[in-house]
GUSE-300747 format. One record per atom (N, C-alpha, C, O): x, y, z. Coordinates in steps of 0.02 Angstrom, whole numbers, plus 50000, padded with zeros to 5 digits. Last residue first. Layout:
XYZ;...
% end
This chain:
588355980459837;588445973059822;588165972059732;588185966559705;587905993059863;588595991559838;588825984759831;589415983259821;586585992459911;586675995159858;587475993259840;587515991859780;586805985360036;586365980959970;586445985359914;586375982559860;587395996260102;587705988760089;587415985460026;587735983359978;586486005060102;587046005660089;587305999760052;587395998759992;585345998260165;585216001660132;586016001460081;586055997960031;586065996760306;585785991360269;585545991760198;585515986460166;586256009760356;586966005160343;586615998060293;586945995260250;585056012160365;585446016060319;585926012160305;586056010660246;584496005360484;584266004760405;584516007960353;584276007160297;585586010160559;585586003060541;585156000960487;585295996360449;585006022860590;585606022660568;585696014460535;585936014160478;583586019860629;583666023960580;584376021760546;584396019360489;583956014060757;583776009360711;583766013660629;583926010660578;584756024060839;585066017360816;584746014660758;585086012960710;583476032760841;584046034660815;584546028760783;584706028460723;582806022560941;582466025360866;583066029560830;583016028660770;583666022861057;583416017361010;583196017760936;583376014360887;583686036861079;584256032761058;584116026961034;584446025260985;582236044961011;582596042961054;583126039761036;583176039060975;581946050360883;582076052660940;582336052160980;582696056661002;581656049660716;581816045260751;581966051760810;582106057360788;581026052060580;580726055660636;581026051260708;580616049660751;581556045860461;580936042460489;580626046160552;580096044260576;582916046260374;582276052660393;581616047960416;581176047060373;584106035260410;583486036660375;583156041260418;583096040860479;585736042260461;585286038060467;584606040260427;584536046160411;586396058660494;586506050560495;585876047560489;585416050660516;586416074060412;586156069660480;586086062060465;585706060160421;587526064760331;587276067960395;586706073660360;586646076160304;588476054660246;587846054560268;587726057760322;587806054460373;589686062360129;589496060260203;588726061760219;588416067060212;590066065260022;590216058160045;589836056160089;589636050360098;590086079059998;589566072759965;589506067359995;588976064259997;591266081460042;590846083060094;590096078760061;589676076060097;592036079959912;592346077559979;591546077360020;591296071760023;591366090959829;591186083259826;591666079159896;591356074559922;591756102059909;590996100959907;590876092059897;590526088159930;593246099859985;592976103159931;592166099459947;592046095059988;594416104960120;594006099260081;593416103060044;593156108260066;595276111960172;595636113460113;594896107260080;594906105660020;595266117560298;595646111960305;595616109960215;596036105760199;594576129760312;595096130360352;595566123960333;596166124160348;593466129560224;593856135960229;594466133860268;594956137060250;592986116260242;593186120560170;593546126860165;593856129060116;592726114960382;593116111560347;593396112160270;593896109360247;591826125960409;592636125760427;592926119960384;593416121360350;590796120160344;591096125760313;591686127460357;592086131260329;590416108060417;590666108660342;591066116160327;591616116460299;590056114160530;590586109060538;590836108460460;591436108560448;588816121960477;589316124060511;590206120660522;590746123560522;588046109860443;588366116060402;588866118460423;589406117660393;587876101860560;588206099160492;588436106860444;588986107860418;587106111860628;587776107860655;588206105560604;588806106860601;585986113560557;586416118960559;587046115460597;587576118360583;585706098760548;585686102560475;586176108660490;586666109660455;586126089160696;585656094560634;586166095860598;586766094960602;587096073660700;586956080660722;586326082960687;586016079060652;588266060560651;587576062960694;587586070260696;588136072960693;588946055260486;588926059460552;588216061760580;587746064060548;589486041860401;588966046360434;588986048060491;589026044360540;590226035260265;590236037960317;589746043360337;589606048260301;590606019160184;589996023760204;590276028760271;590506026160322;591666014060140;591056014560096;590656018960122;590336022660085;593346021960135;592756019660162;592156019360128;592036023760086;594606027260102;594156024960043;593486020560085;593196016060056;595066042260191;595106034960174;594546032260109;594156035960078;594746056060211;595466053860187;595576046360169;596076044360139;593826055260279;593656057660201;594346056760171;594446056760110;594096053460413;593826047960368;593706049160295;593526044760256;594856062860467;595216057360444;594806053460395;595056050560346;593786072860469;594246075660416;594766069660415;595166070060368;592876065360568;592696066060490;593216069060457;593156067760397;593566068160690;593636059260653;593226061860588;593386057860543;593326081060712;594216077860702;594116070560665;594486068060623;592006081960724;592496085860649;593136082560637;593426081260584;591856076160828;591386073860762;592036077160712;592416074160673;592446083260912;592596075660917;592316074160852;592636069960819;591606092960911;592266095060899;592656089060876;593086089160831;590376090060946;590556091060867;591316092460856;591586092860801;590396077361060;590396082161050;590516084760985;590866080660956;590576061761090;590146066961131;589926074261113;589446077061138;590176054460919;590566054260985;590096060561042;589526062861035;589896046860802;589326047560852;589716049660911;589586046360960;590046040960647;590186045660694;589736047360747;589166049260732;590356027060572;589726031860608;590266034560661;590696032060697;590816020260419;591106022560487;590506027760501;590226031360460;591206005060364;590596007260373;590626013060440;590516011360498;592195995960237;592195999660300;591576004960308;591446008660261;592335990960109;591835988160143;591835990460232;591545987460277;593245999360068;592835998560023;592035995560072;591445997460068;594226000760219;594166000060146;593606001460132;593306004860174;595466002260364;594896004860316;594936003660248;595446004760215;596135994460462;596045991760394;595305994460370;594795991260359;597026003960556;596306002960563;596236001360499;596266006360462;598036012660593;598146005960600;597366003560591;597166000460640;597266028160630;597826025760613;597836018760643;597696017960702;596086033360669;595846029560617;596646025860583;596676022360533;596296043160770;596066035260794;595936031360734;595676025860743;597126054560758;597316049960735;597046042660743;597366037560730;596216060960899;596616062160855;596926057060819;597066052960862;595556056460993;595006054460926;595596056460874;595566054360816;596626046361113;596216052561085;595896051061011;595966045860979;596806034961145;597146039661188;596816046261181;596726050561224;595366023061163;595896026061117;596276030661161;596086030661220;594716007361186;595096013061229;595606015761181;596106012761160;593845996561087;594495999661069;594476005261119;594116009661095;593095982661063;592975988761091;593745989661109;594145985661133;592505971560939;593025974260981;592755979160993;592295981560959;591375964960925;591725960960901;592295964460931;592685960360955;589785968061031;590285970760992;590935965560980;591025961661027;588955964161140;588815960661084;589485963461036;589665958960997;589345972061252;589545964261265;589455959861206;589695954261203;589705984261305;589605982661226;589825976161245;590425974861254;589595987161441;589035991261394;589105988561340;588605989361304;590485979261470;589875978461509;589395980661465;588885977461450;591795981061406;591255974861380;590675974461417;590305969661404;591756000461354;591945993861390;591475987461379;590925987761351;591886014261360;592146009361313;592316003361349;592866001561369;591466021861482;591086020761421;591066013961386;590606009761380;592526020261549;591966019761577;591366019961547;590826018661574;593586025761455;593596017761476;592966016961525;592926011061541;593566035461337;593276032861397;593106026961430;592576023961430;593686036861202;594346037261247;594226038261332;594596040661375;593346023761094;593026029361140;593696030661165;594186027061156;592336012360973;592996016260985;592746023161041;592216026361039;592025995860915;591806003860973;592346004960984;592796001161001;591405988560801;591985989560819;591925995860855;591786001060825;590845972360720;590685979260750;591185979660790;591455974760816;590245966560572;590845965760620;590695973760640;590535978660607;588465963260526;589085968960525;589635966460578;589405964160630;587405956360532;587975953760514;588505958160501;588975956460464;586375961760600;586005961260556;586725958860511;586635959360450;586755959760738;586185955360714;586175956460649;585925951560621;587595971860744;587785964360752;587455959060720;587705954860683;586875982160739;587425980660686;587685973060695;587935969460651;586105980260853;585835979960814;586295979160734;586075976260685;587385980760960;586945974760953;586485975360892;586415969760869;587565996560925;588015988960931;587765983760923;587895981060869;586476005160958;586636002560896;587095997160886;586995993260840;586466008561092;585846004461064;586066001960987;585805997060962;587726011661112;587686007161159;586946004761120;586855998661120;587706023661030;588096019161020;587936011961049;587996006961013;586776030661103;586636029561047;586956022961047;586666017661058;587566033961205;586966031961230;586676027461183;586396022161198;589386032861180;588866034761237;588146030061220;588156023861222;590456028661122;590226026161154;589876027361202;589916024761258;591306034060963;590966036661019;590526031861049;590116029761009;591356027960822;591756031360870;591206036760908;590856041460888;591206011060749;590846018160780;591156020360832;591276016860882;591376002760597;591746007660671;591286011360679;590966014560637;590805989160541;590635995660546;590945996860611;590865993760663;591235978860405;591495981860453;591245987960484;591455993060456;590485967660287;590685972660302;590795974960385;590405972460426;590355954860254;589705958660248;589955965460274;589495969360284;591305944260157;591415947260211;590785953760207;590775957260156;590725926860132;590805934560118;590985937260163;590915934560218;590605912860066;590835916160125;591065921360115;591625921660090;589355905959976;589895910159966;589965912660031;589455914660059;588765888559955;588785895560006;589365898060005;589865895060023;587965878659873;588615882359863;588495889059893;588215893859867;587355862059863;587355869959872;587975871459889;588425867859911;586915850059713;587385855359776;587225860259776;586995863659730;586255836659659;586075844559681;586655847459725;586685845459783;586495826659518;586665828859594;586445836259601;586465840559557;586445821359406;585725819559458;586065822959511;585815821259564;586965834959321;587045829159309;586145825259364;585555826559356;587045847359439;587475843759400;587305837359389;587425833359434;586375860759500;586235854159484;586655852659430;586645856059378;586415870459640;586775870359560;586415863659566;586195861359618;586035884259738;585795879559722;585995875359640;585725877259588;586765895659837;586745896159783;586625887759755;587155884659750;586535907559977;586745902159962;586395900659877;585895903659856;587245926159953;586585919159979;586945913059950;587435912859914;587695934459877;587975933659958;587545927359990;587605924860046;588255931659727;587805930759797;588085932459849;588685931759864;589315933359628;589065941359652;588475937359708;588185941859737;589825920959621;590325926259626;589975931559667;590175933859721;588775912859563;589125911059637;589475917159664;589425918559724;588365917659464;587745918259507;588155916659568;587945918559623;589595919759380;589065924659401;588765924059450;588785928659492;591045910959386;590345909759382;589945914959404;589935914859466;592205914959447;592035915859353;591335916059354;591035920559326;592205909159557;592505918659553;592075919959494;591675924659489;592265898459532;591785900359583;591885907959578;591485911759605;593455894859468;592695895259431;592165897359490;591575897559473;594545897859552;594275900759492;593735901659460;593525906659431;594165888759662;594235894859664;594245900959616;594065906659627;594375876359560;593875876359603;593795885159619;593355887959587;595805872059499;595195877759451;594595879559500;594265884459482;596485865159577;596705872959574;596235877859549;596165883959559;595115853459602;595835856059641;596095863159603;595635867259608;593675858259530;594155852259536;595005855659564;595335859959535;592235860359466;592825862359514;593175855759556;593005851159593;591715866259302;592205860759354;592525863259418;592975867459422;590715871059243;590815872459324;591295867959367;591325866359427;590785866659108;590865873559139;590815876559209;590845882459228;591845851359125;591305855959127;591315863259145;591695865859186;593155847159098;592765851359053;592255854859043;592095858859000;593495840759209;593855846359190;593535851159140;593605857259138;591975836759303;592605836659238;592825842159228;592535847559234;590905830959408;591175837159376;591795837259349;592225838159392;590315819459488;590345820659409;590535827359384;590255829059333;590295818359620;589855820259585;589795821959508;589345824859479;591685814859636;591235812659658;590305811759629;589915807059622;592305825659579;592305818759539;591725814959563;591325812159525;592175834459684;592095837359614;591775830759579;591205830159558;592555828859802;591905829959790;591635831459734;591035830659721;593825825859844;593595823759797;592825825059777;592575821659732;593975832359976;594295836859902;594135833659840;594225836559786;593125833760084;593015831260043;593325833859976;593015836859932;594135846060186;593685840460180;593795836460109;594345835860081;594835858960109;594665857660174;593985853360169;593435855760153;595855864959988;595155863759999;595165860760062;595765859460072;596105878859841;596575873059910;595765872959947;595295877059944;595845888859781;595885882959751;596015878359798;596015872559777;596025901359815;596615900759773;596405891559769;596875887859751;594915903659891;595025906759848;595515903159793;595355902459734;594605885059962;594625894359961;594795895659905;594865891259863;593125876259994;593545879859942;593645886559957;593265891359964;592545864560117;592665870760098;593295873660039;593885872560050;591485849860076;592185852560057;592085861160061;591695864260024;590535837860111;590635845860113;591305844560113;591635839860137;588955828260093;589755827860090;589855833760064;589535836160017;587635816860173;588075822860138;588715822460125;589055817460140;586515803160150;587235806660165;587325812860133;587135814060076;585535794360105;585505800060166;585865802060183;585795804060241;586175791759937;585705791559992;585475795160042;585145800060023;586795793759830;587185795159906;586785795059968;586905797060025;586665791559705;586905786259732;586995788159805;587285784059841;586135804359649;586785801859639;586875796959685;587365798659718;585155807959799;585335809059719;585915806359714;586265805759765;584835809559948;584415806759883;584545808659817;584095810759780;585585825059994;585465817759996;584925815359951;584585819359919;586795835859922;586145834759942;586025827559950;586345823759913;588315843059952;588045838959906;587325836259952;587375834960012;589145857059978;588735851960014;588255848459968;587775851759947;590535869460006;589945865359945;589725858759976;590165855059999;590645885960034;590625880760049;590195875960009;589665877459982;592155895559983;591595892459961;591495886160005;591935881960017;593005912160013;592865903960003;592125901459995;591625904960001;593975923860066;593575922860012;593525916060017;594065913260027;594185932560216;594505927760143;593905927460122;593395929860147;593975939660359;593925941460294;594155938860223;594305942760178;594375931760460;595005935760412;594705938160371;595075939860326;593095927060491;593375931760537;593955934960519;594135939960549;592835920360372;592525923760406;592625929560440;592395935160431;593875910360409;593775912960336;593395919960358;593755924960360;593645903860515;594265907160510;594235911560448;594625916360443;592555896160484;592575901060533;593155906960532;593085912960544;593045886360398;592435892160387;592325898360431;592085903860417;593815882160482;594025883860417;593715889960409;593905895860411;592925875360585;593495880360599;593835883360540;594205887960556;592295866560470;592055872860512;592445876660539;592375882560522;593305857360439;593035860960396;592685867260426;592835872760404;593715852460567;594315856660527;593885857960476;594235861960445;592535846260608;592845851960647;593395856960614;593505862960626;592265835660500;591925842560503;592195847460567;591965853160565;593225825560520;593405830760464;592935836560484;593185842160485;593155817260619;593795820260600;593845825060544;594355827860524;591705821660697;592085815860672;592835821060660;592985826560685;590395823860752;591055826860772;591485823360756;591795820960803;589145825660652;589575822560675;590345824960701;590765827660665;587675830960610;588425834560586;588855830260645;588825833560698;586065827260502;586625826560564;587375827960546;587645826760492;585075838160422;585705833560411;586075833660481;586315838560509;584055846160320;584015843760402;584655838760395;584595835060347;583805858260212;584195851960213;584275850160285;584685853860313;582225864360149;582705861960212;583065858560196;582845854260158;581245874260048;581545868160061;582115868460119;582415873760127;579515881260059;580135880760082;580495872460093;580285867460121;578125892059999;578445884259994;579395884460027;579795888660006;577035899560111;577415900760040;577925892360058;578015888960108;576755913860228;576665907360199;577045906660135;577315911360107;577215921760395;577255921160314;576985913760304;576965909160345;577065923060527;576735928060497;576745927160424;576385930560388;577055914560661;577035913160591;576715915660547;576215913160521;576545917660790;577145918360767;577405918160712;577955920860703;575085906060780;575525910860825;576205911960798;576495906760783;574595904260605;574685901460676;575135907060714;575475911360686;574195908660510;573755911460536;574015909860612;573805912460664;575025902960410;575185907160422;574715912960481;574815918960492;574205889960405;574845889960420;575125896660455;575385896660511;573345894260322;573065894960386;573695893160427;573685894960486;574035897160191;573725904060226;573475901460297;573385905960338;575405885660208;574715887960199;574645895360221;575035898660255;576895880360169;576525884060227;575985886760201;576125891460163;577495866060139;577105869960114;576685872460170;576295869360206;579175860460149;578665861060183;578035868560139;578215874060117;580295846660129;579915851360103;579215853860137;578775849860150;581865842060184;581345840860200;580855846760164;581095852360172;583075831060138;582855837160120;582005837060138;581605833060113;584095822560262;583555822560230;583535831160212;583775835860244;585465812160325;585195817560312;584545819760272;584605815860225;585915803660479;585955805760420;585705811560398;585665816360437;585585796960615;586085801560606;586315799660534;586745795360523;584425792060654;584655788460597;585335790860581;585685787660541;584325800860766;584165793960765;584525789860715;584885785060731;584215813260721;584635809960757;584745803660764;585315801360766;582995811560610;583705813160591;584375810860648;584875807860630;582165810160709;582245807360671;583125805960666;583575802560691;582235824360768;582225818760811;582445812460773;582895809160799;581975832360656;582615831560686;582745827660725;583335826060730;580595834860638;581085830660599;581745828760616;582025823860591;580385844360745;580095837660736;580395831260695;580435825360711;581005856860701;581305850160772;580995845060768;581285840060787;580295858560589;581115856160588;581165852160654;581295846160662;579095861460649;579275854360597;579985852260605;580225846860621;579615873260729;579205867460743;579305860260724;579485855360756;579965879260612;580455878160654;580305872160690;580655867060690;578665885260573;579225881560503;579825878260566;580125873460542;578085889960674;577825882760652;578365879360610;578505873360608;579205901060730;578495897860721;578385890660709;578655886260742;580595904260636;580065903760687;579525901060697;579375897460649;581635907260526;580905907260522;580455908260582;580005912360581;582725898360581;582465898260503;581835902160485;581525900660434;583955903160696;583155904560686;583345903160593;583785905360556;585035899160833;584865902660774;584255900760757;583955896860795;584795883460923;585195889660921;585055892160834;584975888260787;583725872761031;583905877460960;584405883560979;584415887161029;583335857761113;583435865461109;583685866661046;583865862161009;583525844561109;583055848861072;582885856661076;582445860161051;584545839461160;584085839661203;583475842861182;582995843961219;585485840261065;585235831061064;584635834261103;584105831861083;585095853360958;585535851060990;585145844661035;584525844561037;584895862460797;584705857760846;584995853860881;585255849360848;585385875760716;585555870660744;585105868760811;584985872360861;585085885760577;584745883360647;584975877560672;584725872760642;585145897160451;585295889660466;584975891260559;584745896260587;584915905260281;584725904160356;584685897860369;584405893460336;585085901160154;585585902160185;585725901860267;586195899960303;583715909660076;584105905660084;584865905160106;585255908860076;582905919560209;583185918460141;583575914260153;583845913260208;581385919760299;582065920460309;582315919760236;581845919360196;579565913160259;580195916260310;580825916260299;580945910460283;578885914960108;579215911060165;579585914260202;579955918560178;577915920060010;578335925660066;578475920560127;578235921360183;578705911459860;578115916159912;578365919859947;578885923059936;579955900159919;579475902759860;578975906159901;578825904759959;581725892859919;581035897759959;580645900059901;580885901559846;582805885159987;582495886959925;581865888759947;581545885959991;583675882060087;584065882660020;583525883659982;583705882959923;583945882560269;583575883760202;583915883860142;584495885960143;584735870060359;584905875160312;584385876460270;584275872060229;585035863960528;584365863460471;584715870960432;584915875960462;585945851760593;586025857260561;585395857960524;585205853260490;586045843660733;585615841760682;585665848960672;585525852860718;587615837160821;587055840860822;586675839060749;586885834660712;588945829960927;588495830160860;587925835460878;587805837660934;590275835761020;589575835961009;589315834860965;589365840060932;591605839161042;591345832461036;590705831061018;590555825361002;591885851461072;591665846961126;591555840561107;591415836361150;591985855260936;592655855160982;592465851761035;592915848161056;590775856160913;591265849760876;591665850960921;591715846160959;590295866960983;590035859260985;590495854560955;590545848960979;591025876260913;591175876060981;590885869261014;591165866461061;590595877760788;591475876660802;591505873460882;591915869460903;589225881960797;589415876160770;590175872560790;590285866660804;589485894760844;589345890260898;589335884460884;589415880360929;590155898860729;590625898860793;590215893860856;590495890460899;589105899360647;589625895160627;590125895160701;590425889960714;588035909160710;588075900960715;588535897460698;588545891860724;588965920960692;588775918360753;588475911060760;588615907460808;589175922660549;589605920360591;589535917660671;589895913660701;587855925560483;588025918260470;588695917260523;588795911460541;
% end
């Protein structure tokens, strides 16, 4: 989500309007999940994806008229088995997509800048968007970003405009907004977009959530293949190594941060390691791996994984128990050998098995 929102902010900062497509309902085997977004530029080019193939082609066709009218429309697509046989369209099913013109007006740049700030600062927030075609709003959408403390950016009166009242069980209004979002289970627990119906109005509620930070210790060949994948599946990605010739932007152009350290001793000092942190230990040697692992076990990281064979792992664990006082329960937190056991051998394959394990652990923790 962060990548497409960053692109939106850049467009709005340049005064460029665009069409934004957001999947908010799907059935069957339709591609992508609710909340997937795609930007259609004035020249017809796109950024992001809502599933590829025929679905995106149809949305691009609809976008031309949306540009002309500068309004919004809910588009329903019924993808048949025949559609699914078309090139690049591997899924069938039913999809609803909000296709809306987003103007570079006084409000939208503020909302999306605040949304990006929430994503980057790991603050909790909710983006509320009214759907067109109901409650008298015609072909328009209105939106408001609600922070956890109840403060808002954008259409602060959106609650009253769509009939939310203080007596409503989901009464999103003023200081109550953040509290209600947190206390409404399907919103608070969802990582994706939720569609709510209040009276005659349908409202999209998108939870701004932090999907976790992957800290990759070591900037070798495996790390170079891993970092783009962790970014692609939504993790914030930080690469750390003591070799500038390896830890640099030329090798890790997709990483959120590349940190050149003095030593792996004390490498975790100052890092905001918490339950949403995923520590991947893939340094250039078992001595450095052990150094990082000893520090990692003293944190509350949600995931700790270390590369190496069973033999290397057992030897490292034995030393840590005998000489450093770690227990079997401590070491049970570690995924080693790292990654899902799929017979991976090449750096690319190992990267795939690691990111697959990260996805599984993240899903289990949500």
